[in-house]
C-alpha positions as CSV (number, residue, x, y, z in Angstrom):
1,M,-68.8,-43.2,4.9
2,F,-66.5,-42.0,7.5
3,G,-64.7,-45.2,7.8
4,A,-63.8,-44.8,4.2
5,L,-62.4,-41.6,4.5
6,K,-60.5,-42.6,7.8
7,Q,-59.0,-45.6,5.5
8,Y,-57.8,-43.2,2.8
9,V,-56.6,-40.7,5.1
10,F,-54.3,-43.4,7.1
11,S,-53.4,-45.4,3.7
12,G,-49.5,-45.7,3.7
13,V,-49.3,-44.8,7.3
14,S,-46.9,-47.5,9.3
15,R,-46.3,-47.8,13.0
16,H,-42.8,-48.5,12.0
17,Y,-42.1,-44.9,10.2
18,K,-41.4,-41.7,12.4
19,D,-44.2,-39.1,13.4
20,E,-43.0,-36.8,10.9
21,T,-42.9,-39.6,7.9
22,N,-46.7,-40.4,9.0
23,R,-47.7,-37.0,9.2
24,R,-46.5,-36.2,5.6
25,I,-48.2,-39.2,4.4
26,M,-51.5,-38.2,5.8
27,V,-51.1,-34.5,4.3
28,V,-50.3,-36.0,1.1
29,N,-53.4,-38.0,1.1
30,L,-55.7,-35.3,2.1
31,F,-53.9,-32.4,-0.1
32,A,-54.1,-35.0,-3.4
33,A,-57.7,-35.7,-2.5
34,V,-58.7,-31.8,-2.2
35,G,-56.7,-31.1,-5.4
36,M,-58.2,-34.0,-7.4
37,S,-61.6,-33.0,-6.2
38,I,-61.4,-29.2,-7.1
39,T,-59.5,-30.0,-10.5
40,F,-62.2,-32.1,-11.1
41,L,-65.0,-30.1,-10.4
42,L,-63.6,-27.1,-12.1
43,G,-62.5,-29.1,-15.1
44,S,-66.1,-30.4,-15.3
45,R,-67.3,-26.6,-15.4
46,A,-65.0,-25.6,-17.7
47,F,-66.2,-28.1,-20.2
48,I,-69.7,-27.2,-19.8
49,D,-69.0,-23.9,-20.8
50,G,-67.2,-24.7,-23.8
51,E,-63.5,-24.4,-22.5
52,Y,-62.2,-27.4,-23.5
53,S,-58.2,-26.4,-23.3
54,L,-59.0,-25.5,-19.6
55,S,-60.7,-28.3,-18.8
56,T,-58.1,-30.3,-20.3
57,T,-55.7,-29.1,-18.3
58,L,-57.7,-29.7,-15.4
59,Y,-58.8,-32.9,-15.7
60,T,-55.0,-33.8,-16.4
61,A,-54.1,-32.4,-12.8
62,S,-56.8,-34.4,-11.1
63,V,-54.9,-37.7,-12.6
64,V,-52.2,-36.7,-11.7
65,F,-53.2,-35.9,-8.0
66,A,-54.4,-39.4,-7.8
67,I,-51.6,-40.8,-9.2
68,S,-49.1,-39.0,-6.6
69,Q,-51.1,-40.3,-3.7
70,R,-51.5,-43.9,-5.2
71,L,-47.7,-43.9,-5.7
72,Q,-46.7,-43.7,-2.2
73,V,-49.1,-46.0,-0.8
74,R,-48.6,-48.6,-3.6
75,F,-44.8,-49.1,-2.9
76,A,-44.3,-47.9,0.4
77,S,-40.8,-47.1,0.4
78,A,-38.8,-43.8,1.1
79,K,-37.9,-43.3,-2.5
80,A,-41.6,-43.8,-3.9
81,R,-42.7,-41.2,-0.9
82,T,-40.0,-38.6,-2.9
83,W,-41.3,-39.2,-6.1
84,S,-44.6,-38.8,-5.0
85,I,-44.4,-35.5,-3.3
86,T,-42.1,-34.3,-6.2
87,L,-44.8,-35.2,-8.8
88,L,-47.3,-33.6,-6.4
89,I,-45.3,-30.1,-6.1
90,I,-44.7,-30.2,-9.9
91,C,-48.3,-30.7,-10.9
92,L,-49.0,-27.9,-8.5
93,M,-46.4,-25.6,-9.6
94,V,-47.4,-26.5,-13.7
95,L,-51.1,-25.8,-13.0
96,T,-50.8,-22.4,-11.7
97,L,-48.2,-21.3,-14.2
98,L,-50.6,-22.4,-17.0
99,L,-53.5,-20.5,-15.1
100,L,-51.2,-17.6,-14.7
101,I,-50.3,-17.6,-18.5
102,T,-54.0,-18.5,-19.7
103,G,-55.8,-16.2,-16.8
104,G,-58.3,-18.8,-16.1
105,K,-61.6,-17.7,-15.9
106,D,-62.0,-13.9,-16.1
107,N,-58.3,-13.7,-15.3
108,T,-58.4,-15.1,-12.0
109,G,-56.4,-17.7,-12.5
110,P,-53.0,-16.0,-10.8
111,L,-55.1,-16.0,-7.6
112,W,-54.0,-20.0,-7.4
113,I,-50.6,-19.0,-7.1
114,Y,-50.4,-18.6,-3.4
115,L,-50.9,-22.0,-2.8
116,V,-47.4,-22.7,-4.3
117,P,-45.3,-21.3,-1.1
118,P,-47.0,-23.3,2.0
119,V,-47.6,-26.5,-0.2
120,T,-43.9,-26.6,-1.3
121,M,-42.2,-25.6,1.9
122,F,-44.4,-28.2,3.6
123,F,-43.6,-31.1,1.2
124,A,-40.1,-30.3,0.1
125,G,-38.7,-28.8,3.4
126,F,-36.8,-25.8,3.9
127,V,-33.8,-25.7,1.9
128,R,-35.5,-27.5,-1.0
129,G,-38.6,-25.6,-0.7
130,L,-36.6,-22.7,-0.8
131,I,-34.8,-23.4,-4.1
132,A,-38.1,-24.3,-5.4
133,L,-40.1,-21.0,-4.7
134,I,-37.0,-19.3,-6.2
135,A,-37.0,-21.1,-9.6
136,Y,-40.9,-20.7,-9.6
137,T,-40.7,-17.0,-8.8
138,L,-38.4,-16.4,-11.6
139,V,-40.2,-18.3,-14.5
140,S,-43.4,-16.3,-13.1
141,A,-41.6,-12.9,-13.4
142,I,-40.2,-14.0,-17.2
143,V,-43.8,-15.1,-17.7
144,L,-45.6,-11.8,-16.6
145,F,-42.8,-9.3,-18.0
146,A,-40.7,-10.9,-20.8
147,F,-44.0,-11.8,-22.9
148,N,-46.0,-8.5,-22.8
149,D,-47.4,-8.5,-26.3
150,A,-47.8,-12.3,-26.8
151,S,-51.1,-13.7,-27.9
152,F,-50.9,-16.9,-25.4
153,V,-50.4,-14.6,-22.3
154,A,-53.2,-13.2,-20.4
155,N,-53.7,-9.2,-20.4
156,Y,-52.6,-7.6,-17.0
157,T,-52.0,-4.4,-16.1
158,Y,-48.4,-3.6,-15.1
159,A,-49.9,-2.7,-11.6
160,F,-51.5,-5.7,-11.1
161,K,-48.4,-7.8,-12.2
162,T,-46.1,-5.9,-10.0
163,R,-48.3,-6.7,-6.7
164,L,-49.1,-9.8,-7.7
165,L,-45.2,-10.7,-7.3
166,Y,-44.7,-8.8,-4.4
167,S,-47.3,-10.4,-2.7
168,F,-46.4,-13.7,-3.7
169,L,-42.5,-13.2,-2.3
170,T,-44.4,-12.0,0.7
171,V,-46.1,-15.3,1.3
172,S,-43.1,-17.2,0.3
173,F,-40.8,-15.5,2.7
174,L,-43.7,-16.5,5.7
175,S,-43.8,-19.5,4.6
176,A,-40.4,-20.4,4.7
177,F,-40.0,-18.7,8.1
178,Y,-42.6,-20.5,9.5
179,E,-41.1,-24.3,7.8
180,Y,-37.8,-23.0,9.2
181,S,-39.0,-22.5,13.0
182,R,-41.2,-25.7,12.5
183,Q,-38.4,-27.9,11.6
184,K,-36.1,-26.3,14.4
185,S,-38.7,-27.1,16.9
186,Y,-39.2,-30.3,15.3
187,D,-35.3,-31.2,15.4
188,T,-35.0,-29.9,19.0
189,A,-37.9,-31.9,20.4
190,L,-36.8,-35.1,18.6
191,Y,-33.2,-34.6,20.0
192,L,-34.7,-34.3,23.7
193,S,-36.6,-37.2,23.0
194,E,-34.0,-39.4,22.0
195,Q,-31.8,-38.0,25.0
196,F,-34.7,-39.2,27.3
197,E,-34.8,-42.6,25.7
198,R,-31.1,-43.0,25.9
199,Q,-31.0,-42.1,29.7
200,A,-33.8,-44.2,30.2
201,K,-31.8,-47.3,28.5
202,H,-28.3,-46.1,29.4
203,D,-26.1,-46.2,32.6
204,H,-24.8,-42.4,33.1
205,L,-21.6,-43.7,34.9
206,T,-20.1,-46.2,31.9
207,Q,-22.3,-44.7,29.1
208,L,-23.3,-48.6,28.7
209,L,-26.8,-50.1,28.3
210,N,-28.3,-50.4,31.8
211,R,-30.5,-53.3,33.1
212,R,-33.7,-51.9,31.2
213,G,-31.8,-51.4,28.0
214,A,-30.4,-55.0,28.4
215,Q,-33.5,-56.3,29.0
216,Q,-34.7,-55.2,25.7
217,C,-32.0,-56.2,24.0
218,L,-32.3,-59.7,25.6
219,E,-36.1,-60.0,24.4
220,R,-35.0,-58.7,20.9
221,E,-32.4,-61.4,20.1
222,Y,-34.3,-64.2,21.7
223,A,-37.3,-63.4,19.3
224,R,-34.4,-63.4,16.7
225,M,-33.3,-66.8,17.8
226,L,-36.7,-68.3,17.8
227,R,-37.1,-67.0,14.2
228,S,-33.8,-67.8,13.1
229,K,-33.0,-71.2,15.5
230,R,-29.6,-69.9,16.1
231,K,-28.7,-69.9,19.7
232,F,-26.8,-67.0,21.5
233,S,-25.1,-66.8,24.9
234,V,-25.3,-64.6,28.1
235,A,-22.4,-64.0,30.5
236,I,-22.6,-62.1,33.7
237,A,-19.3,-60.8,35.0
238,D,-18.7,-59.4,38.8
239,I,-15.7,-57.5,39.7
240,D,-13.9,-59.2,42.2
241,R,-13.4,-57.8,45.8
242,F,-15.0,-54.5,44.4
243,K,-16.0,-53.6,47.9
244,S,-12.5,-53.6,49.3
245,I,-11.7,-51.1,46.4
246,N,-14.6,-48.9,47.4
247,D,-13.2,-48.8,51.0
248,T,-9.7,-48.5,50.3
249,L,-9.6,-45.7,47.5
250,G,-13.3,-44.5,48.0
251,H,-16.1,-44.3,45.7
252,E,-15.1,-41.7,43.3
253,Q,-12.3,-43.9,42.6
254,G,-14.5,-47.3,42.5
255,D,-16.5,-45.3,39.8
256,E,-13.4,-44.8,37.7
257,V,-12.4,-48.4,38.3
258,L,-15.9,-49.3,36.6
259,R,-15.8,-46.8,33.9
260,Q,-12.4,-48.4,32.7
261,I,-13.2,-51.8,33.1
262,S,-16.2,-51.2,30.7
263,K,-13.9,-49.7,28.4
264,V,-11.8,-53.2,28.6
265,F,-14.7,-55.2,28.4
266,S,-16.1,-53.2,25.2
267,S,-12.7,-53.1,23.6
268,R,-12.9,-57.0,22.8
269,L,-16.4,-57.6,21.9
270,R,-17.8,-58.1,18.3
271,G,-19.7,-55.0,16.4
272,Q,-22.7,-57.1,17.3
273,D,-22.2,-58.1,20.9
274,I,-23.7,-56.2,23.5
275,L,-22.4,-55.2,26.8
276,A,-24.4,-53.8,29.6
277,R,-24.0,-52.9,33.5
278,W,-26.4,-55.2,34.9
279,G,-26.2,-53.5,38.3
280,G,-23.5,-52.3,40.7
281,E,-20.4,-54.0,39.8
282,E,-22.2,-56.5,37.5
283,F,-22.0,-56.4,33.8
284,M,-23.7,-58.5,31.3
285,F,-22.3,-59.6,28.4
286,I,-24.9,-60.9,25.1
287,F,-23.2,-62.7,22.5
288,T,-25.0,-63.1,19.4
289,D,-25.1,-66.1,17.2
290,T,-22.5,-67.7,19.6
291,D,-22.8,-71.0,21.6
292,E,-21.4,-71.3,25.1
293,A,-17.9,-72.6,24.1
294,G,-17.5,-69.3,21.7
295,A,-18.8,-67.0,24.8
296,V,-16.2,-69.0,27.3
297,N,-13.4,-68.3,24.9
298,A,-14.4,-64.8,24.3
299,L,-14.3,-64.2,28.0
300,E,-11.1,-66.1,28.7
301,N,-9.3,-63.8,26.2
302,I,-10.9,-60.7,28.1
303,R,-9.8,-62.0,31.7
304,D,-6.3,-62.3,30.4
305,I,-6.4,-58.8,29.0
306,L,-7.8,-57.5,32.5
307,N,-5.2,-59.5,34.2
308,N,-2.4,-58.3,32.2
309,A,-3.5,-54.7,31.9
310,P,-3.4,-52.7,35.0
311,L,-5.9,-49.9,35.5
312,N,-4.5,-46.4,36.1
313,I,-6.3,-45.1,38.9
314,N,-5.3,-41.4,39.6
315,G,-1.6,-42.4,38.6
316,S,-1.6,-45.6,40.4
317,E,-1.3,-49.0,38.9
318,I,-4.5,-51.3,40.4
319,H,-4.7,-54.9,39.4
320,V,-8.1,-55.8,39.1
321,T,-9.9,-59.2,38.2
322,S,-13.3,-60.4,37.2
323,S,-15.4,-63.6,37.7
324,F,-17.6,-64.5,35.1
325,G,-20.8,-67.3,34.6
326,V,-22.0,-68.0,31.3
327,S,-25.3,-69.9,29.8
328,E,-26.5,-70.4,26.4
329,V,-29.8,-69.5,25.2
330,N,-31.8,-71.8,22.8
331,P,-35.1,-72.7,22.5
332,D,-35.3,-74.9,25.4
333,I,-33.7,-72.4,27.7
334,D,-35.8,-68.9,27.9
335,I,-34.0,-65.6,29.1
336,S,-35.0,-65.5,32.5
337,C,-33.6,-69.3,33.0
338,A,-30.4,-68.3,31.3
339,V,-30.0,-65.2,33.2
340,R,-30.7,-67.4,36.5
341,R,-28.3,-70.3,35.4
342,A,-25.6,-67.4,34.3
343,D,-26.0,-65.9,37.8
344,Q,-25.4,-69.4,39.6
345,A,-22.2,-70.2,37.4
346,L,-21.1,-66.5,38.5
347,Y,-21.1,-67.7,42.2
348,Y,-19.8,-70.8,41.6
349,A,-17.0,-69.0,40.0
350,K,-16.8,-66.6,43.2
351,D,-16.8,-69.7,45.5
352,N,-13.9,-71.4,43.4
353,G,-11.1,-68.9,43.7
354,R,-12.4,-65.9,41.5
355,D,-10.8,-64.7,38.4
356,C,-12.5,-67.5,36.4
357,V,-14.9,-68.4,33.7
358,Y,-17.4,-71.1,34.6
359,I,-20.5,-72.5,32.6
360,C,-23.7,-73.4,34.1
361,A,-23.1,-76.8,33.5
362,V,-20.2,-77.4,35.7
363,F,-22.5,-75.8,38.5
364,L,-25.2,-77.9,37.7
365,K,-23.2,-80.8,37.9
366,H,-21.3,-79.9,41.1
367,F,-24.9,-79.1,42.5
368,S,-26.3,-82.6,41.9
369,A,-23.7,-84.5,44.1
370,T,-24.0,-82.0,46.8
371,L,-27.7,-82.4,47.0
372,C,-27.0,-86.2,47.0
373,K,-24.5,-85.7,49.7
374,V,-26.6,-83.6,52.0
375,F,-29.5,-86.0,51.4
376,A,-27.5,-88.9,52.6
377,I,-26.1,-86.9,55.6
378,K,-29.5,-85.8,56.9
379,V,-30.6,-89.5,56.3
380,D,-27.9,-90.6,58.6
381,L,-28.7,-87.7,61.2
382,A,-32.2,-88.7,61.4
383,M,-31.2,-92.4,61.9
384,K,-28.9,-91.6,64.7
385,W,-31.5,-89.4,65.9
386,M,-34.3,-92.1,66.2
387,K,-31.4,-94.4,67.6
388,V,-29.7,-92.3,70.3
389,A,-31.3,-88.8,70.8
390,L,-35.4,-89.4,71.2
391,P,-34.7,-92.1,73.9
392,I,-32.6,-90.2,76.1
393,G,-33.8,-86.5,75.2
394,V,-30.3,-85.2,73.6
395,L,-29.2,-82.0,71.6
396,L,-27.9,-82.9,68.2
397,V,-26.0,-80.3,66.2
398,G,-24.8,-81.2,62.7
399,Y,-22.5,-78.8,60.9
400,L,-22.0,-78.6,57.3
401,G,-19.1,-76.3,56.0
402,M,-20.2,-72.8,56.9
403,K,-23.7,-73.6,57.4
404,G,-25.1,-75.8,60.2
405,I,-28.4,-77.7,60.9
406,E,-29.2,-78.0,64.6
407,A,-32.1,-80.6,65.8
408,S,-33.9,-80.3,69.2
409,A,-35.3,-83.3,70.8
410,S,-37.6,-81.2,72.9
411,D,-41.3,-82.4,72.7
412,N,-40.3,-84.9,69.7
413,T,-40.2,-82.0,67.3
414,I,-37.3,-81.1,65.0
415,T,-36.5,-77.3,64.4
416,E,-33.7,-76.3,61.8
417,E,-31.6,-73.0,61.5
418,V,-28.3,-71.8,60.1
419,D,-25.1,-71.6,62.0
420,T,-21.5,-70.6,60.9
421,R,-19.1,-73.1,62.5
422,P,-16.4,-75.1,60.1
423,T,-16.6,-78.6,61.2
424,V,-18.6,-81.6,60.3
425,T,-19.6,-83.3,63.6
426,I,-22.8,-84.4,65.5
427,E,-23.1,-83.9,69.1
428,A,-25.2,-85.7,71.4
429,L,-25.4,-83.8,74.6
430,S,-26.4,-86.7,77.5
431,P,-24.8,-88.1,80.5
432,E,-23.0,-91.0,78.2
433,D,-21.6,-87.7,75.8
434,V,-21.8,-89.7,72.8
435,R,-19.9,-88.1,69.8
436,V,-20.2,-89.4,66.2
437,Q,-17.9,-87.7,63.3
438,L,-19.5,-87.7,59.8
439,T,-16.2,-88.7,58.1
440,S,-17.4,-91.1,55.6
441,Y,-19.0,-88.4,53.3
442,G,-15.6,-86.7,52.5
443,E,-14.9,-82.7,52.8
444,I,-18.1,-80.5,52.7
445,T,-17.3,-77.2,50.7
446,P,-18.7,-73.9,51.1
447,L,-20.8,-74.3,47.8
448,E,-22.6,-77.0,49.5
449,T,-23.7,-75.0,52.5
450,T,-26.1,-72.7,50.1
451,N,-29.4,-72.4,51.3
452,L,-30.9,-74.6,48.6
453,A,-28.4,-77.7,49.8
454,A,-28.9,-76.6,53.4
455,Q,-32.7,-77.0,53.1
């Protein structure tokens, strides 16, 4: 029994609706159930007493209450909910007017009109409810005072009529005041909630989405991509030499640089594209329904505009550039992988002159060649180690670009550590002072000296 009642009360409620909408749906369900029950019971009693016209009116009102409830549940749309509420209010007003005209049981019918103000205000809202109550009050006054001698109107004393009307106006005023206060409180709470939500998802400096907001957008776009099979692209931008800007101009001017760059980035995006501040001087682009090539074209356009439009910082023109890394998101590349690939492409762009756009495929191709080269060097080192170092207890040092590998022959063990010398040599410190140059592998770039390559 309780389960069936709960199912009835929550019928039509959806987690996709606002709390206010769900609350109205539940109140309509409850009010329709109460109205339907009361009018049906009163109609049955009137039928037993032989008051067939009254019983017919009450039975009709019971059916209308049921229809108004089923209307919002069956169609589940904003328009259906509006019609449901309108039908419910009209039914209540017509029913109470009929009771006012006929007098009901022993002239107690007018007592039911006090239901109209709170119900109308709650369901129709302050403005529309106030208009409806004014119209209802005028019709009630006409019925009470314009048809004094009419046989179809119940006989009421003048004092009863005036006091009924005054008390009804008082209840209407209180209901209107309560609804106005409730609506204002709800609007204030909703505004504060939206502001807190915005602050949680937006960067206060640039007013762009922050990392949390961008992550939610990425998850939403990824779910859409899985449904539609239409891939999208992500890109990470990093302001070149931003630390020197902060050191030279100060952090306040550095913040202004970030604000103006965010406006430059935003101005060249489509309405469906998303820009976020990923962290520090990094920005993330989400290009919906765009493959890697399309994202590169868009970013090249943004890069050209940034190069040709110096920023005006405190009256001075400052030329700022940015590097970009791009990766596509498709069913084979999830969000975390795409972000990681874009980040790798970004740092490849930073290591190759800055102010450029690179896709992850270029980085991976170069990185594969790097791994092969470093692997060959390490094999060569090991072979020379076995032939030269171990028999005489020498110290070998191999330097790769800006990163180094140091090998020690003590106790026949090998240890590795990072160094920062720019040559590519192997030194064998022994009485014979053997030196071997690894020139057959060509130039080793700084990129080849990343921790992964060094390992």
